[in-house]
C-alpha positions as CSV (number, residue, x, y, z in Angstrom):
1,M,91.7,157.5,65.8
2,T,90.1,156.9,69.1
3,L,88.8,153.5,70.2
4,K,85.1,153.2,70.4
5,G,83.2,151.2,73.0
6,R,83.0,148.0,71.0
7,H,86.7,148.1,70.4
8,W,87.3,148.3,74.2
9,V,85.0,145.4,74.8
10,M,86.8,143.4,72.1
11,L,90.2,144.2,73.6
12,W,89.0,143.2,77.2
13,L,87.5,140.0,75.8
14,L,90.7,139.1,74.0
15,L,92.7,139.9,77.2
16,F,90.4,137.7,79.3
17,L,90.6,134.9,76.7
18,F,94.4,135.1,76.8
19,V,94.5,135.0,80.7
20,A,92.0,132.2,80.8
21,T,94.1,130.2,78.4
22,V,97.3,130.7,80.4
23,V,95.5,129.7,83.6
24,Q,94.1,126.5,81.9
25,L,97.5,125.6,80.6
26,R,99.1,126.0,84.0
27,Q,96.4,123.9,85.7
28,T,96.8,121.1,83.0
29,A,100.5,121.1,83.6
30,S,100.1,120.9,87.4
31,I,97.7,118.0,87.1
32,R,100.2,116.2,84.8
33,M,103.0,116.9,87.3
34,A,100.9,115.7,90.3
35,R,100.2,112.4,88.5
36,R,103.9,112.0,87.7
37,V,104.8,112.6,91.3
38,A,102.2,110.1,92.5
39,A,103.6,107.5,90.0
40,L,107.2,108.2,91.2
41,R,106.2,107.8,94.9
42,Q,104.5,104.5,94.1
43,E,107.6,103.3,92.2
44,R,109.8,104.4,95.1
45,A,107.6,102.4,97.6
46,N,107.8,99.4,95.3
47,L,111.6,99.7,95.1
48,E,112.0,100.1,98.8
49,A,109.9,97.0,99.4
50,R,112.0,95.1,97.0
51,Q,115.2,96.3,98.7
52,A,113.9,95.2,102.1
53,D,113.0,91.8,100.6
54,L,116.5,91.4,99.1
55,E,118.2,92.5,102.3
56,R,116.1,89.9,104.2
57,R,117.1,87.2,101.7
58,I,120.8,88.2,102.0
59,R,120.6,88.0,105.8
60,E,118.9,84.5,105.6
61,A,121.4,83.2,103.1
62,S,124.4,84.4,105.1
63,S,123.1,83.1,108.4
64,R,125.1,80.4,110.2
65,P,122.6,77.6,109.9
66,V,122.3,78.1,106.1
67,L,126.0,78.5,105.5
68,G,126.7,75.5,107.9
69,H,124.3,73.3,106.0
70,K,125.8,74.3,102.6
71,A,129.3,73.6,104.0
72,L,128.2,70.2,105.2
73,V,126.4,69.2,102.1
74,D,128.1,70.9,99.2
75,L,131.7,71.1,100.4
76,N,131.7,68.0,102.6
77,L,133.0,70.0,105.6
78,H,132.1,69.5,109.2
79,F,131.9,71.7,112.3
80,P,135.1,71.4,114.4
81,K,135.1,69.4,117.6
82,D,136.5,70.9,120.7
83,S,139.7,68.9,120.2
84,E,140.1,70.3,116.7
85,Q,140.0,73.9,117.8
86,A,143.3,75.7,118.5
87,P,143.3,79.2,120.1
88,L,145.5,81.7,118.3
89,P,147.3,84.1,120.6
90,L,147.1,87.7,119.6
91,S,150.4,89.6,119.7
92,P,150.2,93.2,120.7
93,L,150.3,95.7,117.8
94,P,153.3,98.0,117.6
95,G,152.5,101.1,119.6
96,D,150.0,99.4,121.9
97,R,152.0,99.3,125.1
């Protein structure tokens, strides 16, 4: 049995429909992937901003003025006067001669 003209047309139309469907599915998947990448980039930017804010707050909280004030108020300590400071001599480490 040989294929007649209308059968060839039907075969080419089915092949075109299949290829068009595959192309459409790939484009849909790529659009979905692009949206996901954009969302992840936005989330990363937000997390980096939060990290920078937390690092700034840590630096502020561990600064000498803040810790000194907390020591004065909360622990009832004071900054040493010159007469209260004692220099500690450093002995050489073994092998440092």
